C-alpha angles and dihedrals in degrees: 000000000000108000090209089069091062092048091048095048094045092078121078093214091055091047088053090050089053089052091050092049090049085072090057144286118323140180120242088254092054090049094047091053087074094058138060090219121105119263093253090056091053089047090055090051090050090051091054089051090048092050088054089050090237092119130041122203126205130182114234110179108306093341133082111219119206122209135176117257093222093185093064092041091052092048090051093048091047090051091050092049092047093051103031106015123126095243126121113323131204091218 
């Protein structure tokens, strides 16, 4: 499991960005509208998410569009359920 995913998901702002992107692709400006933080702060959060491969960015004209990388998110969630899920226990 990519350790960067845990770092990325440990921050509530980044978790909120993930929730926003769950609704669909957004520009950095559209994302930052949901926060009181300055645009550079949101950009740093987006970079952490990109480094963890949770978010993919793509240039479209003069904008950079951010999308969820659902494959990595699903792998992370599966890992969490496997290791910490409430399924059958040997205890």
